[in-house]
N, C-alpha and C positions, 0 to 999 in steps of 0.2 A: 504493499500500501505506500503509493508516494503521497508526499505533503501536497503538491500541487500538480494537476496535469491539464496543458493546453493542447486540446483536441482540433486536429483536422485544418490546423491555419497552413496559410501560405507562408513557408518559412524562407527568410532572407536571413541566412545566418552571420552577417557581417565579416565572412572572409571571401567575399566576391564568388562563391559558388552560385550555380543557379538557383532560382526558387524551387521549392519542393514542398509538395502537402506532407504533412507529418504531425506527429504528436510532440510535446515537450514535457518530460518531468523535471521538477524541482523538488529537491528535500534539503531541509535543515542538517548542516554538519554538527559534528560535537560542541562547536562556538555557537551554534545558533545560525549561521549564516546559510542563506538559500545558495544551493549549487545545482547546475545542472547534472541530472545522474542519468537521463536517458533522451535521446531524440531518434524518431522512426516511426515505425507502423505497429500499432498492436500493442503500443504502450500500455502497461499495468494500470489498475485504477488508481485514483487518486481520493485522498481525505476531502477534496477541494477541485471541481474540475471545470474547466470554461471551453464552452464551445467556439472555437473560432473559425468554423466553416466560412469560408469566403473572406476573411479578414487577414492581413498581413500582420506576420507574427515575426518580430525584429530585435535586435539587441536593444537596450537602453543607450540613449545616446550620451556620448561623452565630449562634453564641451570644456575646452581648456583656455579658453580665453574670456572670463568675466571679471567683474568687479563686486563681489559680494562681500567684501571683508568687513563693513559693517554689518550690513542688513542679516549677515550669518549668526551675527549674534544675539539678535532678536526675532529673526522670520522663521521657524522651522520648515516653512513652504517654500521659500527661494522661490517665490513668483517674480517675473513670468516665467522663467525657465522651465519649471517643473509643468507647466503646462503645457509645455511643447517636447515632451518627452525626455527631458534631460535627466538621467540618474546619477551621475557624477558630473561633479563641475571644479574647476580648478581657477582659483582668483589670486590676488596678490598680484596683478600683472601690471607693466607699464611703469615698472618702479615705486608706485605708490601703495600703501596700506596702513595699518595701525599698529604695529609692532615692528621692532622694539619701540617704546612710548615713554618717555621719562613723564613723571606727573606734569611737569610746567608745559610739556608740549602737546598736551591734546588737542588745544582750540588750532594750534598750528597746523596738526598733523589734518585737521578736519577740513580747513580752508585750503590746504594742499588738496585734498581729495575732491573738494568741492567744485575748485577752478579746475582742474585736471579731467576729472570724468562727471560735473556737473549732476554731483549728487547734492542734493539741498541739507546744506551746512545746519540747518535747523533739526532734521531728521536725524542726522549723525549726531548731534550734539544732545538730543533727548533720548536716542535710543540704545547708543553703546554705553555699556556697564562697564566701565573700565576696570576689570578685575585682573591685568597684568602689568607687566613692564617690560619683561624679558620676551623674547619671542618663543621660547619654550613655554612658557607662562600662558602665553595667547593661544596657543596651542592646547594647553590644558582647558582654558576657558571653552573653545570650541568643541572640546570634547563632552563638554558636560550635556548640550541638547541634543536630545535626537531629534532626527529631521526626515523628512520626506524623500532625500537623495545623498550621498556620498559626497562629500567637500574634499578639498586639498588647496593647497596654495603655497606660494612662492615666497621667499624672503625678498623684500622692498627695498632697493637700493637708496632712494630718497630717506625712508625712517631710519635706515641704519647710519646713513650720513648725517642727518641731524642729530641721531642718539650720540655719535661720538663727538662729532665736530661742532654741535650746535650752531650757532649762527653764522660760522665760517663755513660750514655745510650747507646751510641755508642758501648762501648766497654763491655756492657754488666756486668759493676758492679750492684752490689746489691742495690737495690732501699731503700730510706729511708723512715720513716713514713711519712714525710712532701711529698716525692717523690709519693708515693701511692694514698695519699689524693688527689694532684694535677692531677694525671693521671687518678682516677676515675672519678673527675669532669668533666673531658674533653670526656671521655666515655661516662659518662651518658648524657652530652650535644648533645653527635653525636646521641646517640640513639633517644633522645628526637627530635631532628632535622629531623631523619627520616631513619637513618641509620637501617638495618635489624639485627646487630649483630656485633661482636668483633672477631677479626681473629688474632692467633699468630702463628709464626712458631717455634718448637721446635726440628728443624733436624738441625744438622751440615752440611748435605748436601746443605742448604740454606746460601749463602756468598754473601757478598757485593763484588763487584771490588775489592775492598783494600785488602779482604781475612778475613774479621770480619765476623763472624756469624751473622745473624740477629738479632737486639736488640730485646732481650725478650727472646731468645734462652734458657738461663740457668735459666730465671726468676724463682723464688720458688714458691711453693704451695700457700705461703700467698699471693705473687704478681697477681698470677692468679685467685685467689678465691675473693679477692677484685676488681678487674676488670671486673670479673663475676657479683658479685653483683651489678657493677654500671650496666650492662647491664639491670638486673632485675629492679633496681630502676629507670632507664630511662623508662622503660615500656615493657621491655622484649625483646628476640629475641634470636638469635643463637651465640653460642660460636664456632667459627671454627679452626682447629687447624691443623697444619700439624707436625706430631710428629714423631720420630724416633720410637716410639713405634708400631705404625702403617707401617712403612715403612722398616721391616724386620730388623731391626737393623743392618742396611748397615753402620751405624759410630754411636756407642754408644748405649744406652739403656735409655730410660726413663722411665722404669716400673711405677714408682710412679706417671706418670700422670691420671692414670685411675682413682687412688683415687679422685683426686681433680675434676676431671672431672664427676664424679658420685656424688659427694659431691655438686657441681654446679646444676647438675641434681636433685638430692634430695631436697636439701634446698632451692634452689631459684627457681624452676621449668622452668629450662631453658634447650633447646634442645643444646648440645654439639657433635659435631660432629669430627671426625680426620679422615685422610688418612690411608686406610689400602688397603697392595698391598703383593702379594706373593714374598718372595725372594729366589734367587738360593740357599744361605746360609742354609736357614732353610725353606722348604717349606709348612711345615705344621704347621707354628707357627700361622699364621694368624687365624686359625681355634679356637687355644687356646684365642689368643686375643678377639675373636669375642664373641665367650662364655661369657668371661669374661665382656666385655662390654656391654652387651646385656642382662645381668641377671636383673631380675625384679627391679624396684626402686620404692620406694614409693612417691607418688604426680605425679604431671602432666609432669614432667621432663623426659629426656630421653637422653641417650648416642648412637648414631647411625654412623656407618662407613661408610666414603665415598670409594666407589670402581669404579674403572674405567670400562668402556665397551668394552676396549681392551687394550691391553698390553701398557705400557709408550713406545714408539717406538722413539727409537733414529735412525735417518736418517744421515747415512754416505755418504758423497758424495764430489768431488773436489769442491763445492760450499757450502757446510754447515760448521759449526764450528769444527765439527770433522770428523775424518776419520783414518784409520790405518797410513796412509803414511805421516799426517799432520807433523809431528816432525822428518821426515827424513831430514838430511842435505841438499841432493841436492833438494829436493822438496822445501824447506824451502826459496831456491834461487829463485824460480818460484812463490812461494805462491802470491806474491802482483802485477802478471801478470794478465791483462784483461782474463777472461775465455777461449776466442777463441785462443788467444796467448797460455795461458798456455797449451791447449788441443795439440796444433801443437809441443810444446816440449815433452809433456808426451808422445806421441807418437814415439818420436823418439828412436830407440830402444838402442843407448847407454845411454839416459837418464833413460828409464824404467830400464835397467839392472842396472844402477848405483843405484837409488833408492831401487830397489828391494834387494841388495846386502847390504844394509845398516842397522842399528839398531835404532829403535826408540829413538827419545830423550824425549818421554813422562814422566812427573812426575804427572800427573794428579791423580785424586782420582780413574778414572776408567781406569788407563794408560793400565794396562794388557788387559782388557776388548776390549778396543778400537783397540789395536795394534795387539792382536793376539787371540781374542774370535772369530775364525771363526767357531765354532761348534756352534753359535747362531746368526750368521749372515747371513742374508737372502737377495737375489736379490729381489728388491721389484716389479719391472718389471713396464707394461703399464696397466696392469690389478690389481693393487696392493693387497697382499694376505695378511692379516694380521695374519693368522692362519696356517703359513706353517707346512708343515712336517719335520720331522728330515732329510730327505734325500734331502730337498730342501736347506739345509745349504749350505753355501760357502765351509767349509772343505769336506761335501759330494760330492757335484758337481765336485769339483777340483779332488778328487780321480777317480770321474767315466771319467772325461775326461783327464786324465794323467797331470795335471797341480798342481805345486805348489798351495796353498789355497791364497798366498800374491800376486801370478801373476793373480789367478783368481779375485780377489776381484779387483785390480788394472784395469783388463780389463772389468768388469761389472761398475766400476764407470766411465770410458771412452765411454761407449756407449751412445747414444743419444748426440754426440758432447759434451761429457764430463759432463751429466748431469743425469746418470745413478745413482741409490741410492741403499743402501745396509740397509734393516730395521733391527736394532738390539732392540729386547724387553729388555728395561734395569728391567723391573720388571712384575709379573703377567703372566711368560711364562715358568717357571722353568722345567714344566713336559712336556714342546711341545705341550701342548693342553691348550684349553679356556675352559674345563671343571670346574677346580675351579674358574673361573671367572663366569661360568653359577651358579654354587654353591653359590657363594657370592650375586650375584644380585637377588636370590631366597629368601636370607635369612631376616628374619622381622627385622633383628638389622641392616641392610645395605640398602643404596641407591645408586643410580646411580650418578656420581659425577666425577672430576677430568679431565675435556676437556681441561682445560688450555687454552681455546680459547683467543687470543693475545698475549701470551707468547710464551716463546721459540723458537723464530722466526726464527732461524739459525739451529734448531737441532729436532725439533719435530714439527708436524703438525697433532695435534688428535681434534682439533677444529670439524673437520668431524664427530665425534663421534656419534652424534645425526641420522646422516644418516647410518653411519655403523650398528647402533642397526637394522634399517630395513632390509637393504639388508643381512648380515650376518648371523644376529642372528634369522630372522624369515623367511629368503627364500633362502640363499645359502648355509648355514652351512650342509656339508656331513661327519663329521668325528665326531658328538657327538649331544646331544639334542639340540632342536631348543627353541627358543620363541615364544609363541604365539603372534600374532600380537597385539592382545588386551592386551597382558601383557608388550609387548615393548613400546608401545603407553603409557600406564599408569605408567612405571618407568618413564618418562622423560617428563611427564606433570603434573597429578594429585600429584604424590608423591613428586616430588621436591617442586611442588608449596606449599603443604601441609606442608613440612618441614620448610618452611621459612614463614609459616602463612600467606601464599598469597590466602586466600580464595576465592577472586575474580575471578580465573583464572584457568586454569588447566585439564579444563572439557567443553565439549559441552553438557551445560544444560543450561535450561532457567533459566537469571538472570545471568550467568556468562560473562565476558568479551570474544568479538567475535573476539578473536584470532585463527586463523585457518590456517593450511597446506592443500592444495590440491594436492595430490602426485599420478602422474603415478606410480603405486608401481611396477608392472612389468619392466617398462623401468627406475627405479630408478638405477643410478649408479655412482659410484667415480672414478673421475679422479684421474691421479697421481699427488702426489705433485710437484710443480715447484717453483723454487726460483724466485721471481720478485723484483725489487726495486721501491715500491711505497709507502714507509713511508716518511715521512719529510725527509729534508735532504737525499733522493734518498737511504736510507737505506735498507737494504734487509730482506727479510721475507719469509719464506713457505707457499704458499697456497695451498688449494685443492678443488677444485670445485667437483659440482655434477650436474647430469643431472637427471630431473624426477620431480624437483618440479614444478608443473604447477602454482599454486598459493601462496603466502603465505599473508595472510590477519592480520592486526593489528589494534585491536579497529574498527573494520569493514571496514576499507579501506585497497585496495589491494596495497601491499608494491613492491613485487616481482612477474614478470609476466614472465613466461618462463625461469627463470634465469635472468631477465634483470630487474634492479631498476625501478619502474614507477613513481617516484619524489614524493610519498606520503609520508609523514613524520608524522607520528599519535603518534610516540614513546614518551613518558614522563618519568620523575624521579618517580620513587614508592618511596614514602615515609613512612616507618612504616611498619608494620604488618596489614592484613586487615582481 
């Protein structure tokens, strides 16, 4: 008698093997962990059985680029990622996090996270109960809360630098030899305590609320190699980097980063990953970088590019943190009104005319694109389209309807009682096509990443990318090649788990963890994003739901049933590579 048997499902096991109709049995081991114990026909009876006839049965998604560092301390459900079939998540990316943390640096770490990842500082201040100072103590605190999924984390460079160097570290001053020794000790201690790796930010796009780049942004190769060596000395792991070298040179150029990345891979056997996107300024640069970073390396290490499954999508609306009219003088007079009251005012012809007649006061990094980039803004609509055609853009639609593009954008944002959204693909859409994304997803030197779950709460909602990989890439795409369903599943299960050394999960094979998604594949749908106020301190965030996940199972326990939590919380902190 098995603990759980999933009957007659269309099993896509994550290995890349063809789908097959089979039963899957899961049993608890001596430690209470659900393990796959049988796959095939005529599997014996189960104490609990699920009829998966006509449904897709796949491993739970392993999402290795999220920012739940704070949310994981108060939210056992880790939404929205858990709504989209994620059963293991890795945070502490991009060099930001909340450990180690001196007691007098809590507010500083919060404003660093808020500036870089757009997570409301009020929510972090209200939600985090600082029960730690050191990184191992942070892991112990995370270990105390049962949750719906397994979690893991990196040691973040910014926190380590600030802990050791104080204001010198925060201001990106050069580290002394003694600083390097102390930082290396903290990184090594964190790896030994269970961190899966170390992360750093090397892009000037990432800035704290006070305008300062993330500590470590300008760290020299000697510092990066020393901290990478500390990862190796602690037992090994991943070095994750957000670097201008891979962000299309949007601001600055860190071409030398590839050299120390390859040194860490070659000399210390580490896996080094960096974010790689396509920029409008140089749409083909990513191919050169990918060829350079993925050229052969001696030994067990490798340099692998993180690539997104869809464009990094800024969402412009009257509720979000950016939109074309945000800095118009008349709009600024209304900006603090509750949305319903603001919409009443914005619909008045004289208010609309005044706003449209004004010039923007934007001085931000993307001021021109935000205020005037209508050739690359698209109405998102009630059935979100993340690969729109050129004729779908605001500029083209406005011309077709005889409107000025500013007025057209204004009217779109007023739809749905002021909740209308414009989709602005910041990266990865320079050719108005996801064909370059398809090319990257199939490259041996790249892997699926960059969902950013938990981050960019008021501007981006890409945590739904795991679902998008199935709906768009394997089923709905009409203007380019599709991914096979076996390939799409493997990208976000086996491949991500293997990269992070999580050999106990990522496939449905005997002996692997019983983490499973059971999905109505034909009925799988993404809802439009919506702004809600459900964070601590009633802070806002964009959320996007999905229909079609019939069951999500973690360690053999059903955690989500038809989009509703069951109350089961078998998730644990994953310590160390397996």
